[in-house]
N, C-alpha and C positions, 0 to 999 in steps of 0.2 A: 713803764713796767715797774712794779714794786721791786726794790733792790734785794730783798730777801724773799726767795721763792721756797719751794719745797721739793726735796728729792725723795722719790719713791723707793729708793734702794733699801731702806730700813723699815719699810712700812709694816712688815710682819713681825718686827722685833726679834725676840729669841724663840718665838713659838714655831711650830710646824705650819708651813705656809698654806697647806691645803685644808686646815681645820675650819669648819663653818664659823665658829665663834670668832676666829682670827679675822676672817674675811668680813664679817659683819661689823666688827670693831673698826676695821680699816675703812669701810664705807663711811661710817660715822665720822672718823677722823678726816678723811678727805673732804667731806662736806664742811667740816669745821675749818679746814684750811682756807677754803674759799670764803666762808662767812667772815673770817678774820682779815680778809682783804688781799690774800695772796692771789696773784694772777700769773704765776709761772710755776709749772710743775715739770719736773724732769724725771724721766723714766727710761727703761730699756729692757728688752726681752731677755738680754744675756746676763743680767745680774745674778749672782749666786744668792741662794736662800739660806737662812740659818736655822738649823734644827735645835731641838731642846738641849742637845749635848753641847752646843756652841760650835760644833764643827760646820764647815761649809761644804756645799755640794754644788756642782755646776748644773743647776736646774733652772728652767725657765721661770721668769716672773710674769708670764702672760697673765697669770691669776691677778697680779697687781694692776695690769692694764684693764682687766675685766672689772676690777674694783673701781678703777677711775671712771670707766664708762657707766657702771651702775650708779655710782655716787653723783655724777655730774652731767651726764647726757640728758637732754641737749645741753651742750656746753655754753657757759656765758660767753658772750661775744668778745670780751676783753681778755679771756683766758688764753695763755699760750702753753701748749703742751709740747715739750721737747722730748725727742727720743734719739737713740743712737743705734746704729747698725755697724756691723763689722765682725766682732768676735762670735764664734759659734763653739759648739762642743768640741770641734775638731781643729780649732785654731781660727785664723782669720778667714773670712769668707772670700771666695774668689770674686772678681768683678762680675761675673755672669750670675752669681748667686745673690747679689745685692737687691735686685728687683723683688725676688721672692721674700726677702726679709722686710722690705718696705711694704709689700702687699699684706704680710702677716701683721704688721703693726697697724695698718689701715683697718683691717678686719677686727683686731683685738680692741682697738679704741673706738670702733664704730664711726669712722669719719671717711669723707671722700678725698681729703687732702690733709697731710700732716703739716702742722704749723712750722716745725723746725726739726730738721734731722741732721745729726752729727755723724760724720764718718769717724768712727773710733779705730784708729789704725794701730797696728802692732808690728813694730820692727821693720817697716817699709822704708827703703831709701827714697822711693818716689811714690806719692799717692795719686799721681795724675790719672792712672787708669781707673782706680776705684772711685775717686771723686768725680771723674768724667761721667761715670754711670749715673751717680746721684744728680749731677747737673742735667743730664738728659731726662731723668724722671721728673725733675723740676719743670722742664719745659712742657712735659705732658700733663702738668697740673696735679701730680701725685704728692708733690712737696712744695710748700710755699717758700721756705728760706733754708739755707744750708749753713752748716757749721762743721768744724773739725775738732778732733779730740786726741790728746796724747801725742802732740805734734811738736816739731821744732820750727824755728823761724823760717827755714828753707821750705818746709811744707806749707806754711801760710802763703809765702810768695807764689809757690807753685799752684796752689788751689785758686788763688785770686787771678791767675792767668786764665782760668777756665770759667769761673763763675764767681759772683759776689759771695763773700763769706761774712756772715753777720755775727758769729760767735765762735770763740775758741775755749775749749774746756780742757784744762791741764790740772795736774796736782799742784796745790799751793796752800800754804798755811804759815802761821808763825813758826819760824825756824825750820821750815820744811818746804822742799820744792823751790827754793830760792833761785835755782838755776833758771826758772821761768820768769825771773824779773824782766829779762830783755824782751821776751814776747808779750808780757803784760804791758810794758811801756809802749811797744810797737802797736798793740791793739788800740791803746788810747789815742795814739797819733792818727790811726787810720779810721777811727770811729767804730771800732769793732768791740762788741761786748766780751769781756773776759770773765768766764764762769768757773771758778776753781772747784775741784772736788778734793775731798779730805781736808776741807777748811777747818773742821772741828777736830777730826780724829788724827789729822797729821800723820806722824810715823806709825801710829797704831793701825792705820789703813782699814783693812777689812775687819780686823778684830773689834773695831768700834771703841767707844769710850773716849774720854778726854785725856790725853797724855799729861802727865805731871810736868810742871815747870815752875820753879821758884819764882821767876820773874812774873809769869802770868798770874800765879796765885796771889802774889803781893798786890798787883794791880787790881785784881778782882776784889780782894778784901778792902782795898782803899775805896772803891766805888760801890761796894755793897752789891756786887754783881757775881755772876757764875763765871768760871773759867771759859766755858763755851761762849758766853756772851762777849768776853774780852777778845777771844779769837775771831769771832764774827765781826765785831766792831773794827778790829785791826784790818781784817780782809777788806771791808768797805772803805777804809781810809786810804787804800792803795790807788784809788782813782774813781771818779764818778762813772766810769765805764765798767767797773768791777761789780759783779753780782755775787750772791751766795745762794746755795741750794742745800742747806742742812736738811738731813732726814731724820725721822723719829717715828716711833709707834705710839708716843705718849702726847696727849694734848697738853699736859703741863709743860713738857719740854718744848713743844711747838710754840706755846705762848712765850716761854723764855727766849727762844731763839728769835722770834719776831721782835721782841723788846730790845734786842741788841742794836737795832737800827737807831735807837734813841740814846744809846750809850756814847757820851762824849769823852773820848780819850784825850788827855792833855798832851802838849808837845813833848814833855818828858816821858810820858807813857809810850808814846809812839817811838821815840828815840830808843828806849829800852827794848821794845819789841822788835824794831827794825834791826837791832844789833844781833839778834838771834839768828844764826844761819846754820845750814846743814853741816 
């Protein structure tokens, strides 16, 4: 799998998500994503959409899954589409509601089996009951592989007692989310992919944009690169099991993000970036 994938969260950009022009541009962009060699797309029905005012609303991104289906179905054999289930408008789904969310993703993406489904947990002490439901759906052929998101080390151990975990998705970036260093390293030891979110936006989170950092700016200037490229290159430096899923609505930014895979940071660069912590 190519180490830099594509996240659908920002596919609409700052425009109203239900506009026909936005959707057609999104179809074109998603096709371009695959043309450029990306074989890992990350999506979820619970992502908030962004309106023209910049405010967020907890609206379904099923439209984005529809865009992905329109752009790429029948899907290339090597393409992995990862989705997440858990959060709803009313909080975390109950275990008995998870099957309905999985079935909705199957329908939206137009597939018989989902490549990878993450359980995105919210403030659960134990994820066993929720993850157990997804493991059962895996045995029924509705899901091929399982992952977990927004979790602690204890959650990972708990999930692995139930079914194999192939990926963990937690917040992580330069100077942000470094509390997840431990689980990142554990994933490397266990042969599990670590797929950080907020790798570019860091503490800006849902607001988007690339947060200012004198250290990152200096390194970017020295390499003739963008700050986002430096952040992505650092992310990939954390281990061969670490992937990145930056999202954008711009082909220009898409190409810049993918070029980050070729940015070679020096040992001094990495030391400076590693020293930045929350």
